[in-house]
C-alpha positions as CSV (number, residue, x, y, z in Angstrom):
1,X,41.1,24.7,-4.2
2,X,38.9,27.7,-5.1
3,X,36.0,25.3,-6.0
4,X,36.5,23.3,-2.9
5,X,36.3,26.5,-0.6
6,X,33.0,27.6,-2.7
7,X,31.6,23.8,-2.3
8,X,32.2,23.8,1.4
9,X,30.5,27.2,1.6
10,X,27.6,26.3,-0.3
11,X,27.3,23.1,1.9
12,X,27.6,25.0,5.0
13,X,24.9,27.3,3.6
14,X,22.7,24.7,2.8
15,X,22.9,22.9,6.4
16,X,22.3,26.3,8.0
17,X,19.2,26.6,5.7
18,X,18.1,23.1,6.4
19,X,18.5,23.4,10.3
20,X,16.8,26.6,10.6
21,X,14.0,25.9,7.9
22,X,14.3,29.1,6.5
23,X,17.0,31.3,4.5
24,X,17.5,33.6,7.3
25,X,19.2,33.4,10.8
26,X,17.4,34.2,14.1
27,X,19.0,37.9,13.9
28,X,17.6,38.5,10.1
29,X,21.0,38.0,8.7
30,X,21.1,35.8,5.6
31,X,22.6,32.2,6.1
32,X,25.3,33.0,3.6
33,X,26.3,36.2,5.1
34,X,27.0,33.8,8.4
35,X,29.3,31.6,6.8
36,X,31.2,34.1,4.6
37,X,31.8,36.7,7.0
38,X,35.1,38.6,7.0
39,X,37.9,37.3,9.0
40,X,38.7,38.9,12.4
41,X,42.2,37.8,12.9
42,X,45.4,38.6,11.1
43,X,47.5,35.5,10.2
44,X,49.9,36.4,13.0
45,X,47.0,36.6,15.5
46,X,45.5,33.2,14.2
47,X,49.1,31.7,14.7
48,X,49.4,32.9,18.2
49,X,45.7,32.2,19.3
50,X,45.2,28.8,17.6
51,X,48.0,27.4,15.6
52,X,50.9,27.9,18.1
53,X,49.3,26.3,21.5
54,X,47.6,23.3,19.5
55,X,51.1,22.5,18.0
56,X,52.6,22.7,21.5
57,X,50.5,20.2,22.6
58,X,51.4,17.9,19.6
59,X,55.1,18.6,20.0
60,X,55.3,18.1,23.5
61,X,54.2,14.6,23.2
62,X,57.7,13.8,21.4
63,X,59.4,14.2,25.0
64,X,56.6,13.4,27.4
65,X,54.2,10.9,27.6
66,X,50.8,12.6,27.6
67,X,49.2,9.7,30.0
68,X,51.9,10.6,32.8
69,X,51.2,14.3,32.6
70,X,49.0,14.8,36.1
71,X,45.7,16.6,35.5
72,X,44.8,20.1,36.8
73,X,43.2,20.0,40.3
74,X,40.3,21.7,38.6
75,X,40.4,19.9,35.1
76,X,37.4,22.0,33.6
77,X,38.9,25.3,34.3
78,X,42.6,24.3,33.0
79,X,44.1,26.3,30.2
80,X,46.3,23.7,29.5
81,X,44.9,21.0,27.1
82,X,47.2,18.1,28.2
83,X,46.2,18.8,32.1
84,X,42.6,19.6,31.3
85,X,39.2,17.5,31.5
86,X,40.0,16.0,27.9
87,X,44.0,15.9,28.8
88,X,46.6,13.4,28.0
89,X,46.6,11.4,24.6
90,X,43.1,12.6,24.0
91,X,44.4,16.3,24.0
92,X,47.1,15.5,21.8
93,X,44.7,13.8,19.4
94,X,42.0,16.6,19.6
95,X,44.8,19.2,19.1
96,X,46.3,17.5,15.7
97,X,42.8,17.2,14.4
98,X,42.3,21.0,15.3
99,X,45.4,21.8,13.6
100,X,44.2,20.0,10.6
101,X,40.8,22.1,10.6
102,X,42.4,25.2,11.1
103,X,44.1,24.9,7.7
104,X,40.9,26.0,6.2
105,X,41.0,29.4,8.3
106,X,44.4,30.1,6.5
107,X,42.4,30.0,3.2
108,X,39.6,32.5,4.1
109,X,39.7,35.2,1.6
110,X,40.3,38.6,3.1
111,X,42.7,37.5,6.0
112,X,45.4,39.9,6.4
113,X,48.9,39.9,7.7
114,X,50.3,41.6,10.6
115,X,51.6,44.4,8.2
116,X,48.2,45.0,6.8
117,X,48.5,43.3,3.4
118,X,45.8,41.0,2.5
119,X,46.9,37.5,2.3
120,X,46.6,36.2,-1.2
121,X,45.3,32.7,-0.5
122,X,44.8,31.8,-4.1
123,X,48.4,31.6,-4.9
124,X,49.8,28.1,-5.6
125,X,52.6,28.4,-3.1
126,X,50.1,29.3,-0.3
127,X,47.7,26.6,-1.3
128,X,50.5,24.0,-1.4
129,X,51.9,25.1,2.1
130,X,48.3,24.9,3.7
131,X,47.5,21.5,2.0
132,X,50.9,20.1,3.4
133,X,50.1,21.5,6.7
134,X,46.7,19.8,6.8
135,X,48.0,16.5,5.5
136,X,51.0,16.6,8.4
137,X,48.4,17.5,11.0
138,X,46.3,14.5,10.1
139,X,49.5,12.3,10.2
140,X,50.3,13.7,13.8
141,X,46.5,12.8,14.8
142,X,46.9,9.3,13.4
143,X,50.4,8.9,15.4
144,X,48.8,10.2,18.7
145,X,46.3,7.4,18.2
146,X,48.8,4.9,18.6
147,X,50.1,6.6,21.9
148,X,53.7,6.0,20.6
149,X,56.1,8.6,21.5
150,X,58.3,7.5,18.8
151,X,55.4,7.8,16.1
152,X,54.7,11.2,17.7
153,X,58.5,12.2,17.3
154,X,58.5,11.3,13.4
155,X,54.9,12.9,13.0
156,X,55.8,16.2,14.8
157,X,59.0,16.4,13.1
158,X,57.4,16.3,9.7
159,X,54.7,18.9,11.0
160,X,57.2,21.1,12.3
161,X,58.9,20.9,8.9
162,X,55.9,21.9,6.9
163,X,55.4,24.7,9.6
164,X,59.0,25.9,8.9
165,X,58.9,25.5,5.2
166,X,55.7,28.3,4.9
167,X,57.6,30.6,7.7
168,X,60.8,30.5,5.6
169,X,58.6,31.7,2.6
170,X,56.3,34.0,4.4
171,X,57.9,35.2,7.6
172,X,60.8,37.3,8.4
173,X,61.7,38.5,11.7
174,X,60.8,42.1,11.9
175,X,62.9,44.8,13.3
176,X,61.0,45.0,17.1
177,X,57.8,47.2,16.5
178,X,58.0,46.9,12.7
179,X,55.5,44.1,11.3
180,X,55.9,45.4,7.7
181,X,57.8,42.1,6.7
182,X,55.2,39.6,7.9
183,X,53.6,37.6,5.2
184,X,55.4,39.0,2.2
185,X,56.8,36.3,0.0
186,X,60.5,36.4,-0.1
187,X,62.3,36.0,-3.3
188,X,63.9,32.8,-4.2
189,X,67.3,34.8,-3.8
190,X,66.5,36.3,-0.4
191,X,68.5,34.9,2.7
192,X,66.7,32.6,4.9
């Protein structure tokens, strides 16, 4: 996994260098610095801002036909992807693909938990959970392409199970106002 991340970073640097014609960005930073900057969001913020809303668009397709959801009167300004300019089934497809792409965000070194602990993105369990999440997100995209709600029930179910497996290992319900139990792997004997 580490080699795959390094390879992607190297490819990104080369693309930036090729596109810009030099090793520096317009603001004078090296291209590599642009690609490998420290993450700004905690895992919890990443979940709230990206994974949760995208997941909701995918999960909604289990119970409602995305094609039947009316568009917002101002679709280009809609905060709801299902009613926006690229709504309906396209929103479900895009959301599932974005979930798959977001798996890489969970592997960025230096990301912290909401308790301030740095996530160990190189542990076998973390990598396994992220890879499974990516795989299940791609399966949800493939199901969305069929525009078949029964296929979405199956794909969303396995995606939800993938998320839950990681949550069981890394997310404990904290006491209100206490985020110290987030991202701490549970011991095998810990209750679920």
